[in-house]
ROFI-419068 format. One line per 4 residues: number of its first residue (from 1); for each residue x, y, z of N, C-alpha, C, CB. Coordinates in steps of 0.2 Angstrom, whole numbers, plus 5000, padded with zeros to 4 digits. Glycine has a CB too. Layout:
BEGIN
NUM) X Y Z X Y Z X Y Z X Y Z | ...
***
This chain:
BEGIN
1) 5327 5255 5152 5333 5263 5153 5331 5263 5146 5344 5262 5156 | 5332 5273 5147 5330 5275 5139 5335 5279 5140 5322 5278 5136 | 5335 5283 5133 5344 5287 5130 5345 5291 5134 5344 5290 5121 | 5338 5296 5138 5339 5300 5145 5342 5299 5149 5336 5300 5147
5) 5343 5292 5151 5346 5292 5158 5354 5289 5156 5341 5287 5165 | 5360 5292 5163 5366 5292 5164 5365 5286 5168 5369 5299 5166 | 5372 5282 5165 5375 5277 5171 5378 5280 5175 5380 5273 5169 | 5375 5279 5180 5382 5278 5185 5388 5273 5189 5379 5279 5189
9) 5392 5277 5189 5400 5274 5189 5405 5277 5194 5403 5277 5181 | 5412 5277 5192 5416 5281 5197 5422 5280 5191 5416 5277 5205 | 5427 5285 5192 5433 5286 5186 5438 5287 5192 5432 5293 5180 | 5443 5282 5192 5449 5283 5195 5453 5286 5193 5451 5279 5196
13) 5457 5290 5197 5464 5292 5194 5468 5292 5201 5463 5300 5189 | 5472 5287 5198 5482 5283 5202 5487 5287 5202 5486 5276 5199 | 5490 5292 5206 5496 5294 5205 5502 5291 5207 5496 5299 5209 | 5510 5293 5206 5514 5290 5210 5518 5295 5213 5518 5285 5206
17) 5523 5296 5215 5528 5299 5217 5528 5306 5215 5533 5296 5215 | 5528 5304 5207 5530 5311 5205 5525 5315 5200 5536 5310 5202 | 5520 5314 5203 5510 5314 5203 5510 5314 5195 5505 5324 5207 | 5515 5307 5191 5509 5304 5185 5506 5300 5187 5512 5302 5180
21) 5502 5303 5182 5496 5297 5181 5495 5289 5177 5491 5301 5179 | 5492 5287 5180 5493 5280 5178 5488 5277 5173 5494 5276 5185 | 5489 5278 5168 5486 5277 5161 5484 5268 5159 5492 5281 5155 | 5479 5269 5158 5479 5263 5152 5478 5264 5146 5475 5258 5153
25) 5480 5260 5138 5477 5261 5132 5470 5254 5131 5484 5260 5125 | 5465 5257 5133 5459 5255 5132 5457 5252 5124 5456 5262 5135 | 5458 5244 5126 5456 5243 5119 5450 5242 5112 5457 5240 5120 | 5444 5243 5118 5437 5246 5113 5435 5253 5109 5432 5246 5117
29) 5437 5259 5113 5440 5264 5111 5447 5266 5108 5439 5266 5116 | 5450 5262 5107 5455 5263 5106 5459 5270 5106 5455 5261 5101 | 5460 5271 5114 5462 5277 5116 5464 5277 5125 5455 5283 5114 | 5469 5281 5126 5472 5281 5135 5465 5284 5137 5481 5288 5139
33) 5464 5280 5141 5458 5280 5148 5462 5279 5159 5451 5271 5145 | 5455 5280 5159 5456 5278 5166 5452 5273 5168 5456 5282 5170 | 5454 5270 5175 5449 5266 5175 5442 5266 5177 5452 5263 5178 | 5440 5266 5176 5433 5269 5176 5427 5260 5175 5432 5277 5165
37) 5421 5262 5178 5415 5258 5178 5409 5260 5180 5417 5254 5181 | 5405 5254 5178 5398 5256 5181 5397 5255 5188 5393 5253 5179 | 5392 5256 5193 5390 5253 5200 5387 5248 5199 5386 5257 5205 | 5387 5244 5204 5384 5237 5204 5377 5237 5208 5390 5233 5208
41) 5372 5234 5209 5367 5237 5215 5370 5236 5220 5360 5233 5216 | 5369 5241 5225 5367 5239 5230 5378 5243 5234 5363 5229 5229 | 5381 5245 5227 5385 5243 5228 5389 5251 5231 5387 5238 5222 | 5393 5255 5235 5395 5261 5235 5400 5264 5232 5395 5262 5238
45) 5402 5270 5229 5405 5270 5226 5412 5269 5224 5403 5273 5226 | 5416 5270 5232 5422 5267 5234 5424 5262 5235 5423 5268 5237 | 5417 5257 5234 5418 5249 5232 5419 5248 5226 5411 5245 5234 | 5416 5252 5221 5414 5251 5215 5424 5251 5214 5409 5258 5211
49) 5426 5259 5214 5432 5260 5214 5436 5255 5214 5433 5263 5217 | 5437 5254 5221 5443 5247 5220 5442 5241 5215 5443 5242 5227 | 5434 5238 5218 5436 5233 5210 5436 5235 5205 5432 5227 5208 | 5435 5241 5201 5437 5244 5195 5440 5243 5193 5438 5248 5195
53) 5447 5246 5200 5455 5245 5198 5457 5240 5199 5458 5249 5201 | 5453 5233 5201 5457 5227 5202 5458 5224 5198 5457 5223 5206 | 5450 5225 5192 5446 5220 5187 5452 5222 5182 5437 5222 5184 | 5454 5230 5179 5456 5235 5172 5463 5235 5175 5451 5243 5169
57) 5467 5235 5181 5472 5235 5181 5478 5231 5187 5473 5241 5179 | 5473 5230 5189 5476 5222 5195 5479 5223 5201 5483 5217 5193 | 5476 5230 5202 5478 5231 5207 5476 5233 5213 5481 5233 5206 | 5479 5229 5219 5473 5228 5227 5472 5236 5231 5477 5222 5234
61) 5469 5232 5231 5467 5241 5237 5472 5241 5243 5458 5240 5243 | 5475 5238 5245 5483 5239 5249 5487 5239 5247 5486 5236 5251 | 5487 5241 5239 5492 5244 5236 5493 5254 5234 5490 5241 5229 | 5485 5255 5238 5482 5261 5238 5480 5266 5240 5481 5262 5237
65) 5483 5270 5244 5481 5276 5248 5476 5283 5245 5488 5279 5251 | 5470 5282 5247 5465 5288 5245 5467 5293 5249 5457 5287 5244 | 5465 5299 5244 5468 5308 5244 5465 5311 5242 5474 5310 5240 | 5458 5309 5240 5450 5314 5237 5446 5311 5234 5450 5321 5232
69) 5443 5313 5232 5437 5312 5227 5433 5318 5225 5431 5306 5229 | 5427 5317 5223 5425 5324 5219 5418 5324 5223 5425 5323 5211 | 5414 5327 5224 5409 5331 5229 5404 5327 5227 5408 5340 5229 | 5404 5327 5217 5396 5324 5215 5399 5322 5211 5389 5327 5213
73) 5396 5319 5205 5394 5315 5199 5396 5319 5195 5388 5313 5198 | 5400 5320 5190 5404 5322 5184 5398 5318 5178 5414 5320 5185 | 5397 5323 5173 5394 5319 5169 5399 5319 5162 5386 5321 5168 | 5394 5316 5154 5399 5315 5147 5392 5308 5144 5410 5311 5150
77) 5392 5313 5140 5388 5312 5132 5391 5305 5131 5391 5319 5125 | 5391 5300 5126 5392 5295 5126 5389 5297 5115 5388 5289 5133 | 5396 5299 5113 5392 5299 5104 5389 5293 5102 5398 5299 5098 | 5382 5295 5098 5378 5290 5097 5384 5285 5092 5369 5293 5093
81) 5390 5284 5089 5395 5280 5082 5396 5278 5086 5400 5283 5077 | 5397 5280 5096 5401 5274 5102 5394 5269 5105 5406 5280 5111 | 5389 5273 5105 5386 5269 5111 5384 5264 5109 5381 5271 5115 | 5384 5259 5104 5386 5250 5102 5378 5249 5103 5392 5244 5109
85) 5376 5245 5110 5371 5242 5113 5367 5246 5118 5372 5236 5115 | 5375 5250 5119 5370 5253 5128 5365 5258 5128 5375 5255 5135 | 5362 5258 5131 5356 5261 5131 5354 5269 5136 5351 5254 5133 | 5360 5271 5135 5359 5276 5142 5364 5282 5137 5363 5273 5151
89) 5362 5286 5139 5365 5294 5135 5371 5296 5135 5361 5300 5136 | 5376 5294 5142 5379 5297 5144 5382 5293 5151 5376 5302 5145 | 5386 5293 5154 5388 5291 5162 5390 5297 5166 5394 5287 5162 | 5387 5297 5170 5388 5301 5178 5394 5297 5181 5380 5301 5184
93) 5400 5300 5184 5405 5297 5187 5407 5302 5194 5411 5295 5181 | 5407 5299 5199 5412 5301 5205 5419 5298 5204 5410 5299 5212 | 5422 5301 5207 5428 5303 5203 5434 5303 5211 5427 5311 5198 | 5439 5297 5209 5443 5294 5217 5450 5298 5213 5444 5282 5220
97) 5455 5301 5219 5461 5304 5216 5466 5298 5222 5462 5314 5217 | 5468 5295 5219 5473 5288 5224 5480 5288 5221 5470 5279 5224 | 5484 5286 5228 5493 5286 5228 5495 5278 5225 5498 5286 5238 | 5496 5278 5223 5500 5269 5222 5505 5270 5226 5503 5267 5214
101) 5504 5265 5232 5512 5263 5233 5514 5257 5234 5515 5267 5239 | 5511 5254 5229 5517 5249 5226 5522 5248 5222 5515 5245 5226 | 5522 5243 5220 5530 5242 5214 5526 5240 5208 5538 5233 5217 | 5529 5240 5203 5528 5239 5196 5525 5231 5195 5534 5242 5192
105) 5525 5229 5200 5527 5221 5203 5518 5218 5205 5533 5221 5212 | 5515 5225 5205 5509 5224 5212 5502 5225 5206 5511 5232 5220 | 5507 5226 5197 5503 5229 5192 5501 5224 5188 5506 5235 5190 | 5496 5221 5188 5494 5217 5181 5486 5215 5176 5496 5212 5181
109) 5490 5219 5171 5483 5219 5167 5480 5213 5164 5485 5223 5161 | 5483 5206 5165 5480 5200 5166 5477 5198 5172 5483 5195 5165 | 5473 5200 5175 5472 5199 5184 5466 5195 5180 5471 5208 5193 | 5463 5196 5175 5456 5196 5172 5458 5192 5167 5451 5202 5170
113) 5452 5185 5162 5451 5182 5157 5452 5187 5153 5445 5178 5156 | 5448 5193 5152 5445 5198 5144 5450 5203 5146 5433 5203 5143 | 5455 5204 5147 5457 5211 5149 5454 5219 5146 5464 5211 5147 | 5452 5224 5148 5449 5228 5145 5455 5235 5139 5444 5230 5151
117) 5461 5232 5146 5468 5235 5142 5473 5234 5139 5470 5237 5142 | 5477 5236 5136 5483 5234 5132 5489 5234 5137 5485 5239 5126 | 5490 5240 5137 5498 5240 5140 5495 5249 5147 5508 5243 5131 | 5500 5248 5149 5499 5253 5154 5506 5259 5154 5499 5249 5160
121) 5503 5265 5154 5510 5271 5157 5510 5275 5159 5513 5274 5153 | 5514 5279 5162 5514 5285 5168 5512 5290 5164 5521 5286 5173 | 5508 5293 5166 5509 5299 5161 5508 5306 5163 5503 5299 5156 | 5510 5312 5163 5510 5319 5165 5502 5320 5167 5512 5324 5159
125) 5500 5324 5168 5493 5326 5168 5491 5329 5159 5493 5332 5176 | 5495 5334 5159 5493 5338 5153 5493 5330 5147 5500 5345 5151 | 5497 5326 5146 5495 5322 5142 5491 5317 5141 5497 5320 5141 | 5488 5315 5147 5481 5314 5150 5476 5317 5145 5480 5317 5159
129) 5478 5324 5145 5470 5326 5143 5471 5328 5135 5467 5334 5148 | 5477 5326 5132 5480 5326 5128 5477 5319 5125 5488 5326 5130 | 5478 5314 5127 5477 5308 5125 5470 5304 5125 5481 5305 5128 | 5466 5307 5132 5460 5303 5131 5455 5304 5127 5457 5304 5136
133) 5450 5298 5125 5444 5300 5118 5442 5308 5122 5435 5293 5117 | 5440 5310 5114 5439 5317 5115 5431 5317 5120 5438 5321 5106 | 5428 5314 5119 5420 5313 5123 5421 5313 5129 5416 5307 5123 | 5426 5313 5132 5427 5311 5138 5432 5317 5143 5430 5304 5138
137) 5435 5322 5135 5440 5326 5139 5439 5332 5144 5445 5330 5135 | 5433 5333 5144 5430 5339 5146 5430 5337 5154 5422 5341 5141 | 5425 5331 5157 5425 5328 5162 5431 5325 5165 5420 5324 5162 | 5435 5325 5162 5441 5321 5164 5445 5329 5168 5446 5316 5155
141) 5444 5336 5161 5447 5340 5166 5443 5345 5171 5450 5344 5164 | 5439 5343 5172 5433 5346 5176 5435 5341 5184 5424 5344 5170 | 5436 5335 5184 5438 5331 5189 5444 5335 5192 5439 5323 5187 | 5450 5334 5185 5458 5337 5187 5457 5343 5192 5462 5340 5178
145) 5454 5348 5189 5452 5356 5193 5450 5352 5201 5441 5362 5188 | 5444 5350 5201 5441 5349 5206 5446 5346 5212 5436 5345 5205 | 5451 5341 5206 5451 5338 5213 5463 5342 5215 5450 5324 5211 | 5462 5348 5212 5467 5348 5214 5472 5346 5207 5467 5344 5220
149) 5471 5344 5205 5478 5340 5200 5480 5346 5195 5475 5330 5194 | 5486 5347 5194 5490 5352 5191 5492 5351 5184 5495 5353 5194 | 5488 5350 5179 5488 5350 5173 5495 5353 5169 5482 5354 5172 | 5498 5358 5171 5502 5361 5167 5502 5365 5162 5504 5358 5167
153) 5507 5364 5158 5508 5364 5150 5511 5359 5146 5512 5370 5148
***
């Protein structure tokens, strides 16, 4: 793989009854993000979505209701100082909007040995855009617009 390629994956927007978004504080990038990740070989995007939510937020598929998804992939570039050993220019994500239908007890950041997130909180969409790492902000805005998430002010 060379730096001209984009890694395919998903990003999941999980909302509650108040239309707040479940955000996680990502340990690696030291910022608030949504669950996301790359596609495994022969994996569908929806299967990847449920896997990533389970791995990162410890929420099982039966506690989620699929609402919508983007028509295509939304790309972003990764800045050179954030690439580390990754050999791709950026990522292209299919976005999924899901409603959380469980309880707080159905969320477990420690579902896996090495958590990617240190804490979670429910936020308004505008706060999510204000706090996400800067190089992902436009992709978040594009997905919110396409999925009809009211950003507010």
